[in-house]
C-alpha positions as CSV (number, residue, x, y, z in Angstrom):
1,M,23.6,-44.6,10.9
2,R,25.4,-42.0,8.8
3,V,27.2,-43.9,5.8
4,I,29.8,-41.5,4.6
5,A,32.1,-43.7,1.9
6,K,28.4,-43.3,-0.7
7,K,31.7,-42.2,-3.6
8,A,33.2,-46.0,-2.9
9,L,29.8,-47.8,-2.6
10,R,29.2,-46.1,-6.5
11,E,32.9,-46.6,-8.2
12,F,33.0,-50.2,-7.2
13,W,29.3,-51.0,-8.3
14,E,30.7,-48.8,-11.5
15,I,33.8,-51.4,-12.6
16,H,31.4,-55.1,-10.5
17,P,28.0,-53.9,-11.3
18,D,26.7,-57.7,-10.1
19,S,27.2,-56.3,-7.0
20,E,25.5,-53.4,-7.1
21,Q,21.7,-54.2,-6.2
22,Q,23.2,-55.1,-3.2
23,L,25.3,-52.7,-2.8
24,K,21.8,-50.7,-2.5
25,A,20.5,-52.7,-0.3
26,W,23.3,-52.4,2.0
27,F,23.6,-48.5,2.2
28,R,19.8,-48.2,2.7
29,E,19.1,-50.1,5.6
30,A,22.8,-49.2,6.9
31,E,21.5,-45.5,7.0
32,S,18.2,-47.0,8.4
33,A,20.5,-48.8,11.0
34,E,21.4,-47.4,14.6
35,W,24.1,-50.3,15.5
36,G,26.0,-48.4,17.9
37,N,28.8,-51.6,18.6
38,P,29.7,-55.2,16.0
39,N,27.7,-57.1,18.3
40,Q,23.9,-55.1,17.5
41,V,25.5,-55.9,14.0
42,K,26.2,-59.2,14.3
43,Q,22.2,-59.6,16.4
44,M,21.0,-59.1,12.1
45,Y,23.2,-60.5,10.3
46,P,24.7,-63.7,11.4
47,T,27.2,-64.6,9.0
48,V,29.5,-61.0,8.9
49,S,32.4,-61.5,10.4
50,I,33.9,-59.4,13.3
51,L,37.2,-58.4,13.6
52,S,39.2,-56.0,15.3
53,D,39.4,-52.0,15.7
54,N,35.6,-52.3,15.4
55,R,35.5,-53.8,11.8
56,I,33.5,-56.0,10.2
57,V,32.7,-57.6,6.9
58,F,29.8,-58.5,5.6
59,N,30.0,-60.5,2.0
60,I,27.8,-59.3,-0.9
61,K,26.7,-60.6,-3.8
62,G,27.2,-64.5,-2.8
63,N,30.7,-64.1,-1.0
64,T,32.0,-62.8,-4.1
65,Y,33.1,-59.8,-2.9
66,R,33.3,-58.0,1.2
67,L,32.6,-54.9,2.4
68,I,35.1,-54.1,5.5
69,V,32.9,-51.6,7.6
70,K,34.5,-49.8,10.4
71,I,31.9,-48.6,13.1
72,K,33.0,-45.5,14.7
73,V,31.3,-45.6,18.2
74,M,31.7,-42.0,19.6
75,I,30.4,-39.6,16.2
76,Y,29.2,-42.9,15.0
77,L,30.1,-42.9,11.6
78,F,30.1,-45.3,8.3
79,T,34.5,-45.5,7.8
80,L,35.0,-48.6,4.3
81,T,37.2,-50.9,2.6
82,L,36.1,-53.2,-0.7
83,I,37.9,-56.2,-0.8
84,F,37.6,-58.7,-3.8
85,E,37.4,-62.1,-2.8
86,A,40.7,-62.5,-5.5
87,S,42.5,-60.7,-2.6
88,F,42.9,-63.5,0.3
89,F,45.0,-65.0,-1.8
């Protein structure tokens, strides 16, 4: 899988250094993965949440942060948005 937003991950962990190791681990795993749809991700990560439009929510650092990933199935790219847990309140 090709992840196209490593810069966004890096910028996030520079502001929130407590997330760095988990985001780096997620990046390595995602790059080597061959996910074609959200259900394949769910098989590997049972705690992810699957949203509409091929979006997946990963809990980062014990659900302190959430990483929302969108799978572009046709070209196998990830785009992502990082959301703070607090932004859900």
